[in-house]
N, C-alpha and C positions, 0 to 999 in steps of 0.2 A: 115241566113235565109233566102229563097228562094221565100219562098213563104210567105205572109204575114198574109194571111186571115189562115192560121195552128194555130201561133201564140195566145195561152191562156193561161194566168196563174191560178192559184188557192187559195183561201185565203185557211187561215188554219182554220178548222170548233171549232175545240176544244169543248167543250159543249155549244153552245150559242143554239139557233133557227135558226137551217137554212132552213128553209121556207117563202116565202117571202107572205105577209103578204096580206089585201085584198084591192084591188083596192077601193081609198075612188072617191066619186064626181066629176064626169067631170067640168073639165070648162067654160064657156058660153063660152069665150076668148078665146082665145089659150094663148099657152108661151112655153117659150123655155127652153131645160136645157145647163144651159151655161159651165159647167165644168160635165163626171164625169168618169169611165172607165172602159169605156165598156167590156175588154179581160180580165178584172178580172173574175173570175166565181166562185161566192160561194151562197149558197146552192143551190137548186134545180135550177140544170141548162136550159141557157135559152142563145138561139142562140140571133143572133145580130138581123135579123130578127123581132123573139117576142121580145125583150125585144122594139124594137118601134116604132112593134104596137100597143104594151098594151099599152107606152105612150101615143101615135093618137089617143085612146080610151080614156082618160082623161084632150084632153084637153090640151098634152105637144108636138108639134109638131116639136121639132127641139134635134139634143144633139153636143155642142160640145164636141168633144172625144178625152182628155187631155192621151199625152203620157210623159214617165218618163226615159224615155233610148234607146237607140236603136230598140229595139225589138220593144215596148212599141210605140213608138215615126213612127217609119217605118208601123207597123197595123195600128195608128190613121192617119194614112193619105192614105191606103188601104182603112179603111171602109170609110172615106167621100168623096174620088173616086169613091165608088161604092157603096154606099144610099144618094139619095139625102137626107135625112131626115140627114145628118152629114157632119158639117165640122170640123178639123181637126186643134186639139194646138199640138204644138212637142216641141223634149226639154228634155236635161236632169235635171234631180233635183237637186237640191241639195247636197241630198246623198249622191246623185252616183255621185254626181263628187271626192267628194275624193277617188270614188274606180279608177273612170277612170286614174284619175288625177297619182297613185301608180304604173298603168301600164304603165302607159306612151302612151296612149291613150286619153287625153283627144281634145289633139289638132283635132287626127284624129273625135272622137264623137263629137262636134264642126262643122267637115268641112258634117258630113252625115245631122245633122241638117241643115245647109244652105241648101243642094241640097233639102233637101225634104220640106223645105220651101218657095219656089220656086213654088213649086205644087198650083195648081189654086184655089184648093177647100182647103188646109193651112189656118188656116186663124187666126192662132195667135203664138206667141213662148210663149210657158210653157210644165209643170211649171216648172218656173227658181225662183227661189228667194235665200235665206239664212235663213238657218235652224240651230241657237245654242240648241235645246232639244235636238238633235238627235247627231250632227256631234261634237265631243271634237274637241277643239282648235286646235291643232294641223291642222285641215281636213280646216278649212275656210280659208284662202288661196285661194281654189281650188277653193272654194264658190264663195270668189270675181271676182274671175276667170273666173268663169263659168257664171256666172250670169252679168257681163259686158258686157262678147261674146255675148247671148244673147241678152241683149237691144241691140247692134250694130248688132244683125241679124235683130228681129222686125225691126229697122229705115230700115234697106238698102233694104231690101222687101215689106216698109207702111203695114204691119201687127199689129196687135195688139201684145199686152204683159199681162201673164195669170203672177204672182204673188206668188209664195208662198214664206209664212214668217212668223216663227214661235220661238217666245223666240229673235226674229229681229229685233223687230219695226224701233229700232231707225237707224241700220245701216242698216234698207232697204231704210228709206227714204232718208240718207245722200246719199246714194249712186244714187239713182235716181233720187236727186239734183245735186252732181257732175259731171257725167256722162252727163247728157239729160236723161229723160222721154222716152218713143214711144208716139204717140200722143194720142194711145188708150191703157193705163194701166188700168190693171183689179188686185186686191186685190181677187184671189182666195182664198175664204170661211174666207175672212175678219174674223179679230180676235185678235184685238183693242180692242180700248174702244173711247168713245166720243173723247177725245178728240184729239187720233189721226187720225177719222173716219173727224174730222173738216180743219183737213191738212190734209188728203187726198183729201176730195172734190173741198176745196182752189184749190188743185196743178192742179184738174180737172180730177186728177184719180176714175175711178169704182170701188164699193165696191158690191162682191156679200158674199150672203151669204145663209151658207147651213145649215140640218135638224140642226148643236147643236143649233141656234140663238133660237132652243122650249127649249133644256136644262134650268132645276130650275137652274146649275151651271152658265150658260150662261149668268146673267145680266149687263156682258160689252158689250154683245151684244145687246142685246136690247139696252141700249143706244147707244150702236152709229148707230143703224137700225135708232129710232128717229130725230141724226141731221144731217142721210143725207140727200143731194137733193135729190127729185121724178127721177131726171132725171137721178144720178148716180147707179139706182139699181140697183143688181142684182141678178137673183138665178140660183141656183144648186142644185146637189144632191152633189155629191161628189161620189156618186154610184163608190162600194158598201161600200160607209162608211157612217159612218155621218148618219145614219140614223133617222128622224127625230120623237117625241114623239107623239103616246103614240105606238111605233113598233121599240122603242130604242135598240140594241143589234140585230138585226135582219136585213136581207140584204134588203137591200138599193137598189136602181131601180130610172128610168127617169120618171116612172109612179105614186111614189111618192109627186113627185111637188109640185102635188099641197095642200097636205098635209102642208110644208111647206108657200106658198104662202099664203093660207088662215090663215097662224098664223101673217104672216107680214101682212095681211091687217088687223086685230083686231087689229095690234102693233099702226098701226097708224092711227087705226080708220078710213080708205079711203074704200068707196064701193069694195067690189074684183074687178067686172067688170074693173074699173077706174086703179088698180093696175096693174090688168093682162093686159092692152094693157101697159104701160107707159114697165112695164116688155120689157113685145114683141119689144116695141119701142129703147129702150135703148139696147138691143141685136142686135139688127139688125146693132143700131148706131156701136155697137163697131165689128160686127161680116162681118157685107154686109150679103143680100141674100141668103140663104141655095138652093135656086133652079138656082141658073147662075148657 
């Protein structure tokens, strides 16, 4: 891919409602979307500038754009270098790692991520981790190899790490203890329960909550939120996925962060502005300033 700006993926629409929801009321205290995939078009196509402008209008003033393979990581680095409201995370997704390994390209892919991670506006390695839901047991050795290599890259470059953890809680936590976690480690789209949240927070990790915390069947996430120290909470969309209630099933985007933030504030019984200020401070603590 010679021009990263031309890389766009399209999500399968199926029978879903692919129109974007109306914008929520703006937040008085601005926040950031800590994890999104804006290279994926979903619903009515919006350019990156349009996505960022919509977000800014409701008080979401920056986005961490996350990669999951070589092409999307290059696009993420390009987006961050080209837009002052974007920072990048780059990685080989755990479900992609076995595919690269089978093709004999995992080492090459890790080298590309290493090169991208050296760029000044790439502030995280991610999303990396373990996924025992989509990857069968024969693919797990490649996931562990990739995860440990990404941990080493985050340490080498002195940047944060965003973890993808699906049905692999114990293995992820054990790996972080065995190998040694980067100084700033984020559980992207945290999917554990209150017990895991306590372990993660005690270890100094950050827990990022997405729109699925609003889902009726996600009491485990609300229980986890309740026991997480305020200084360890982040918020994200994982756009275009995990659109919060009442818009579940429609395309997600950074401008919908206020829906999730208001839900978090209600769950925590905190004033909205106070929570927004804490979320913004936490984001900057992990990734650094967006205008550097």
